[in-house]
ZAMARGU-4260 file (C-alpha; in steps of 0.2 Angstrom, whole numbers, plus 5000, padded with zeros to 4 digits):
<rodrens>
0) 4959/4875/4837 | 4962/4894/4840 | 4969/4902/4855 | 4959/4904/4871 | 4950/4920/4872
5) 4953/4929/4888 | 4944/4945/4893 | 4952/4955/4907 | 4941/4968/4915 | 4951/4982/4923
10) 4968/4989/4918 | 4976/4992/4935 | 4991/4982/4942 | 4981/4966/4944 | 4972/4968/4927
15) 4987/4973/4916 | 4998/4960/4924 | 4985/4946/4921 | 4983/4952/4903 | 5002/4952/4900
20) 5004/4934/4908 | 4989/4927/4898 | 4996/4934/4882 | 5013/4927/4886 | 5005/4910/4889
25) 4997/4911/4871 | 4980/4918/4874 | 4971/4930/4863 | 4968/4944/4876 | 4956/4959/4877
30) 4958/4971/4891 | 4944/4983/4896 | 4948/4999/4906 | 4935/5013/4909 | 4948/5026/4914
35) 4967/5026/4913 | 4979/5011/4911 | 4988/5008/4927 | 4973/5010/4938 | 4974/5016/4956
40) 4992/5012/4959 | 5000/5021/4944 | 4988/5035/4943 | 4981/5038/4961 | 4990/5028/4974
45) 5007/5020/4975 | 5017/5029/4962 | 5011/5047/4964 | 5011/5046/4983 | 5029/5040/4983
50) 5035/5053/4971 | 5028/5067/4983 | 5036/5058/4998 | 5053/5057/4989 | 5052/5076/4986
55) 5048/5079/5004 | 5062/5068/5009 | 5074/5076/4998 | 5069/5093/5005 | 5072/5087/5023
60) 5089/5080/5018 | 5094/5097/5010 | 5088/5106/5026 | 5100/5096/5037 | 5114/5096/5024
65) 5125/5105/5037 | 5126/5089/5046 | 5136/5082/5032 | 5147/5098/5030 | 5137/5105/5016
70) 5130/5123/5016 | 5113/5125/5008 | 5105/5142/5008 | 5088/5150/5002 | 5080/5133/5002
75) 5062/5134/4995 | 5049/5122/4988 | 5040/5125/4971 | 5024/5115/4974 | 5019/5117/4956
80) 5035/5109/4950 | 5033/5095/4963 | 5016/5091/4955 | 5022/5093/4938 | 5036/5080/4941
85) 5023/5068/4949 | 5012/5070/4933 | 5027/5067/4922 | 5032/5051/4931 | 5014/5044/4931
90) 5012/5048/4913 | 5029/5039/4908 | 5024/5024/4918 | 5006/5022/4911 | 5013/5024/4893
95) 5026/5011/4897 | 5012/4999/4902 | 5002/5003/4887 | 5017/5000/4876 | 5020/4983/4885
100) 5002/4978/4881 | 5004/4983/4863 | 5019/4973/4861 | 5010/4958/4867 | 4996/4961/4855
105) 4983/4964/4869 | 4968/4972/4863 | 4963/4987/4874 | 4945/4993/4875 | 4941/5009/4884
110) 4924/5008/4892 | 4914/5000/4906 | 4911/4981/4905 | 4894/4974/4909 | 4890/4956/4909
115) 4878/4950/4896 | 4879/4932/4901 | 4893/4921/4908 | 4902/4921/4892 | 4901/4939/4886
120) 4902/4957/4891 | 4895/4973/4883 | 4905/4989/4883 | 4892/5001/4890 | 4898/5017/4881
125) 4899/5009/4863 | 4887/4994/4864 | 4900/4982/4858 | 4898/4964/4864 | 4914/4954/4867
130) 4914/4935/4870 | 4927/4926/4879 | 4932/4908/4885 | 4939/4915/4902 | 4937/4931/4912
135) 4948/4939/4924 | 4940/4953/4934 | 4952/4966/4941 | 4941/4981/4944 | 4949/4987/4959
140) 4942/4998/4973 | 4937/5016/4977 | 4940/5026/4993 | 4929/5022/5007 | 4919/5035/5015
145) 4912/5037/5033 | 4895/5043/5037 | 4899/5059/5047 | 4886/5072/5053 | 4887/5087/5043
150) 4897/5080/5029 | 4883/5082/5016 | 4886/5100/5017 | 4905/5100/5019 | 4917/5095/5005
155) 4928/5081/5012 | 4943/5076/5002 | 4948/5058/4998 | 4966/5052/4995 | 4963/5055/4976
160) 4959/5073/4979 | 4975/5076/4990 | 4986/5070/4976 | 4979/5082/4964 | 4978/5098/4975
165) 4985/5113/4965 | 4991/5122/4980 | 4995/5119/4998 | 4982/5121/5011 | 4985/5131/5027
170) 4980/5117/5037 | 4974/5099/5035 | 4965/5087/5046 | 4966/5069/5040 | 4953/5056/5046
175) 4961/5039/5047 | 4978/5035/5053 | 4982/5020/5042 | 4996/5020/5029 | 4988/5031/5017
180) 4984/5044/5031 | 5002/5044/5038 | 5011/5045/5022 | 5000/5059/5015 | 5000/5068/5032
185) 5019/5068/5033 | 5021/5074/5015 | 5010/5089/5018 | 5018/5092/5035 | 5035/5093/5027
190) 5028/5105/5015 | 5024/5117/5029 | 5006/5113/5031 | 4999/5111/5049 | 4993/5093/5050
195) 4982/5084/5062 | 4978/5065/5060 | 4963/5057/5069 | 4963/5039/5071 | 4948/5029/5079
200) 4959/5015/5086 | 4971/5017/5100 | 4986/5018/5088 | 4991/5023/5070 | 4994/5009/5057
205) 4985/4998/5070 | 4987/4982/5059 | 5006/4983/5061 | 5016/4977/5076 | 5012/4988/5091
210) 5030/4993/5095 | 5032/4999/5077 | 5016/5009/5076 | 5021/5018/5093 | 5038/5022/5086
215) 5031/5029/5070 | 5019/5040/5080 | 5033/5047/5090 | 5043/5051/5074 | 5028/5060/5066
220) 5024/5069/5082 | 5042/5075/5083 | 5040/5083/5066 | 5026/5093/5072 | 5011/5083/5066
225) 4997/5081/5079 | 4991/5063/5081 | 4975/5060/5090 | 4972/5041/5093 | 4957/5033/5101
230) 4947/5048/5094 | 4931/5049/5083 | 4925/5063/5072 | 4908/5067/5077 | 4903/5082/5066
235) 4910/5093/5053 | 4903/5110/5048 | 4909/5126/5039 | 4916/5141/5048 | 4919/5154/5035
240) 4930/5147/5022 | 4937/5134/5034 | 4930/5118/5041 | 4927/5115/5059 | 4929/5097/5065
245) 4921/5091/5082 | 4932/5076/5088 | 4928/5065/5103 | 4944/5061/5112 | 4949/5052/5128
250) 4951/5070/5136 | 4934/5075/5130 | 4928/5085/5114 | 4940/5095/5104 | 4936/5108/5091
255) 4949/5108/5077 | 4948/5121/5063 | 4957/5117/5046 | 4957/5123/5028 | 4954/5106/5022
260) 4948/5089/5029 | 4951/5072/5021 | 4946/5055/5024 | 4959/5041/5022 | 4949/5027/5030
265) 4953/5013/5017 | 4945/5007/5001 | 4931/4996/4996 | 4929/4984/4981 | 4922/4991/4966
270) 4912/4979/4954 | 4894/4985/4955 | 4894/4992/4937 | 4897/4974/4930 | 4880/4967/4935
275) 4887/4951/4942 | 4871/4946/4949 | 4864/4943/4932 | 4876/4929/4930 | 4875/4922/4948
280) 4893/4927/4953 | 4895/4924/4971 | 4899/4939/4982 | 4903/4940/5001 | 4901/4956/5011
285) 4904/4968/4996 | 4918/4958/4988 | 4919/4945/4974 | 4923/4928/4983 | 4937/4918/4976
290) 4947/4902/4981 | 4966/4900/4983 | 4967/4898/4964 | 4958/4915/4962 | 4943/4906/4954
295) 4925/4912/4957 | 4910/4901/4959 | 4909/4901/4940 | 4924/4890/4935 | 4929/4901/4920
300) 4929/4917/4929 | 4943/4923/4940 | 4945/4939/4951 | 4961/4947/4957 | 4966/4962/4967
305) 4956/4974/4978 | 4940/4968/4970 | 4942/4952/4981 | 4943/4962/4997 | 4959/4954/5003
310) 4975/4962/5006 | 4974/4978/4996 | 4992/4980/4990 | 4998/4982/4972 | 5011/4968/4974
315) 4998/4956/4980 | 4987/4960/4965 | 5001/4957/4954 | 5004/4940/4962 | 4986/4936/4961
320) 4986/4941/4943 | 5000/4928/4939 | 4990/4915/4948 | 4974/4918/4940 | 4981/4920/4922
325) 4990/4903/4924 | 4975/4894/4930 | 4964/4902/4917 | 4976/4894/4904 | 4976/4877/4911
330) 4990/4878/4923 | 4989/4873/4942 | 4994/4888/4953 | 4988/4893/4970 | 4991/4909/4980
335) 4999/4910/4997 | 4999/4925/5009 | 5011/4918/5021 | 5025/4931/5017 | 5017/4947/5010
340) 5028/4962/5013 | 5019/4978/5020 | 5027/4994/5017 | 5024/5012/5023 | 5034/5025/5014
345) 5035/5038/5028 | 5052/5044/5035 | 5058/5033/5044 | 5051/5020/5033 | 5042/5004/5039
350) 5044/4987/5032 | 5035/4972/5039 | 5031/4954/5034 | 5023/4939/5043 | 5016/4939/5061
355) 5016/4953/5073 | 5023/4949/5091 | 5005/4947/5098 | 4999/4937/5083 | 5013/4925/5084
360) 5010/4923/5103 | 4992/4920/5100 | 4994/4908/5085 | 5010/4899/5088 | 5012/4899/5107
365) 5029/4902/5114 | 5039/4914/5104 | 5056/4923/5106 | 5059/4941/5101 | 5075/4951/5096
370) 5077/4970/5093 | 5092/4977/5085 | 5094/4996/5086 | 5100/5005/5070 | 5112/5016/5080
375) 5123/5000/5082 | 5124/4999/5063 | 5139/5010/5055 | 5130/5013/5039 | 5115/5021/5048
380) 5127/5032/5058 | 5136/5039/5043 | 5119/5042/5035 | 5113/5051/5051 | 5098/5039/5051
385) 5102/5030/5067 | 5084/5030/5074 | 5074/5014/5072 | 5076/4996/5074 | 5074/4979/5067
390) 5063/4967/5076 | 5062/4948/5073 | 5049/4937/5080 | 5053/4918/5080 | 5046/4902/5087
395) 5055/4897/5103 | 5055/4879/5099 | 5064/4878/5082 | 5069/4896/5079 | 5058/4898/5063
400) 5056/4916/5058 | 5038/4921/5060 | 5039/4940/5058 | 5051/4954/5054 | 5047/4972/5058
405) 5058/4986/5053 | 5057/5005/5056 | 5071/5015/5049 | 5080/5021/5033 | 5076/5010/5018
410) 5065/4998/5028 | 5055/4995/5012 | 5070/4988/5003 | 5077/4979/5018 | 5061/4969/5021
415) 5064/4959/5005 | 5077/4948/5013 | 5065/4944/5027 | 5051/4940/5014 | 5063/4927/5007
420) 5067/4920/5024 | 5049/4917/5029 | 5045/4910/5012 | 5059/4898/5014 | 5054/4894/5032
425) 5072/4900/5038 | 5077/4900/5056 | 5086/4914/5065 | 5102/4904/5065 | 5101/4902/5046
430) 5098/4921/5044 | 5112/4925/5056 | 5125/4914/5047 | 5121/4922/5030 | 5135/4935/5026
435) 5129/4952/5025 | 5140/4966/5016 | 5148/4979/5026 | 5145/4993/5028 | 5126/4992/5024
440) 5110/4994/5033 | 5107/4975/5030 | 5120/4971/5043 | 5106/4975/5056 | 5096/4961/5049
445) 5110/4948/5052 | 5113/4956/5070 | 5095/4955/5074 | 5095/4936/5070 | 5111/4934/5080
450) 5103/4941/5095 | 5092/4925/5095 | 5107/4913/5090 | 5122/4916/5101 | 5121/4935/5104
455) 5124/4950/5093 | 5142/4956/5090 | 5138/4975/5091 | 5128/4975/5107 | 5134/4975/5124
</rodrens>
């Protein structure tokens, strides 16, 4: 009896991870990708965005080098070199993934996969038909677009477009204050662009803890970014070479003129080209429906990542890919979203995991909350990164850690400890007892836990 034939559709983080795991488990794997290996994350999302943000962060650091006794003169940004570095890193990483697939003998087909029946697909561009025993669908997502009056005549950019601009615009208005909007908004702001962010809800990054999102808004505003919350874009129109945007705010209508206008209002699952209706694959509100084993209603077909419409983060897609590949090859795995880290790569960074304070109070009843300011952490002071805090939400009865929310330097790295704590159902006392190295930012995590278990050492 030969190896299981596994077909993976989509070569993004979810797809290539599923292909690699299935190959390691002994399957004969074919991966179909219509664009570039690496998908959104490597080519149009996580990686290029963070490359740009790192350049902006370094620019800021050099500008304030005098704080550290270092003189830096005639500082300037060569935007073309910033973009060239971004492209170089993206190219290196995508080639690295392609090399991994080759080393695992994964057959890669370039083209669009369409279901012929529940056991085979056809490559639209070549007509080749490929049969499989198991299928893992990882076709990802595309930028969502709002229906705005006038937008049919005014070119509105997406996050994809912002990452590929060849020159800096004089001004940029971003519709949507989620993590994509604030990250790209800060990058362009630090490059000298006049940036306005318009968010329909009452605060930016509205899915995060309210204190954290309010603090982030304060930091962005301090840098010169205009943030309008509780605001709706009603109309866009051309005004010469610029765009005029009519925004409804709490204080009435505003007219804002900008060289470019972009929508960063999230993403939507993309699977329509596969003709899933032909095989009776169940969908739900524009996404492919799966169970906790990443299995669809057709037992030998699995789906992972953005196409399932769940938590649209690369590391979630990777975890789901592991789960799906193992189940497709006869193992018994299930996915848990209890401790999913959520990271925003602004400066200061935001790292969160678990329940927000309001969610915890609603779902778990009586809770206790600690806040430890980074200005009480020696490493933060010597880095001149003393603004921010670490916030822990825990159950009042047993002290179980329910959520951790950090805004400050290296928050996206620090949150990993909290992920493990929540995954292992640790209490604040257990976290407080863990010895944290000195001097590090991680001491703040231990001190934040101490606040709820006897009192912090470095607070009055």
